C-alpha positions in Angstrom: 100.5 102.6 121.4 98.1 99.7 120.8 98.7 96.3 119.3 97.9 95.8 115.6 95.2 93.3 115.0 95.1 91.3 111.7 91.5 90.6 110.8 89.6 90.0 107.6 87.0 92.6 108.5 87.5 96.2 109.7 87.4 96.7 113.5 85.9 99.5 115.6 88.5 100.8 118.0 88.2 103.3 120.8 91.4 105.3 121.5 92.1 107.7 124.3 93.8 110.8 122.9 94.4 114.0 124.8 92.1 112.9 127.7 89.2 112.2 125.2 88.0 109.0 123.7 87.7 108.8 120.0 85.8 106.1 118.1 87.4 105.0 114.8 87.4 102.2 112.3 90.6 100.2 111.8 91.4 98.6 108.4 94.4 96.4 108.0 95.7 95.5 104.5 98.2 92.7 104.4 99.8 92.0 101.1 102.0 89.0 100.4 104.1 89.7 97.3 105.3 87.3 94.7 108.9 86.3 95.0 111.3 88.7 93.3 108.7 91.5 93.2 109.4 93.2 96.6 111.2 96.3 95.2 108.6 96.8 92.5 105.8 96.6 95.0 107.6 98.8 97.5 107.9 101.5 94.9 104.2 101.3 94.1 103.3 101.1 97.8 105.4 104.1 99.0 105.1 106.3 95.9 101.4 105.7 94.9 99.3 103.8 97.4 100.4 105.5 100.6 100.2 109.1 99.3 96.7 108.3 97.8 95.4 107.0 101.1 96.9 109.9 103.0 94.8 112.3 100.8 91.5 110.8 101.9 89.1 112.8 103.9 88.2 111.1 107.1 91.6 109.3 107.5 92.8 109.8 111.1 96.1 108.0 110.9 98.1 105.5 108.9 100.8 102.9 109.9 103.0 101.1 107.4 104.9 97.8 107.8 107.6 97.0 105.3 109.6 93.7 105.2 112.5 93.8 107.5 114.9 91.9 105.2 115.0 90.2 101.8 113.5 86.9 103.2 110.2 88.5 103.9 107.6 89.4 101.3 104.8 90.8 103.5 103.7 94.5 103.5 101.1 95.9 105.9 99.0 99.1 105.9 96.9 99.8 108.9 94.6 102.8 108.5 92.3 104.5 111.1 89.2 106.1 109.8 86.6 108.6 111.2 83.6 106.5 110.1 82.3 104.0 107.6 81.2 106.8 105.2 84.8 108.0 105.0 86.0 104.5 104.0 83.2 104.2 101.5 84.3 107.4 99.8 87.7 105.9 99.3 86.8 102.2 98.6 83.2 102.2 97.5 80.3 100.1 98.6 82.5 97.0 99.0 84.4 98.9 101.7 85.0 95.7 103.7 87.3 94.4 100.9 90.8 95.5 100.0 91.3 98.1 97.4 93.7 96.6 94.8 94.9 98.9 92.1 95.3 97.5 88.6 99.0 98.4 88.8 99.6 96.1 91.8 97.4 93.1 90.9 100.2 91.1 89.3 102.5 91.7 92.3 100.1 90.6 95.1 99.6 86.8 95.8 
């Protein structure tokens, strides 16, 4: 396993898998949720956002971080992509920015 890096821009990562090295793009989405909205965001995140991302062509892997208890309001999604073109197919030309769905805008600070 490798450490998760929180950056504002996607990273290029080289990972050794099955005795081969694979180049991939790492995107980390970190959402701080308004107080009292954790359950609503968790439902959206787990039932809509995560399944949508998992369907994307070019996605290599996905790691999810949920709050450990009720005192935390931070959710994290770290995705690993084959290349920039795969990310652009999902997020458009502004691929370096987070994709925020209309249904979650009022939940995310």
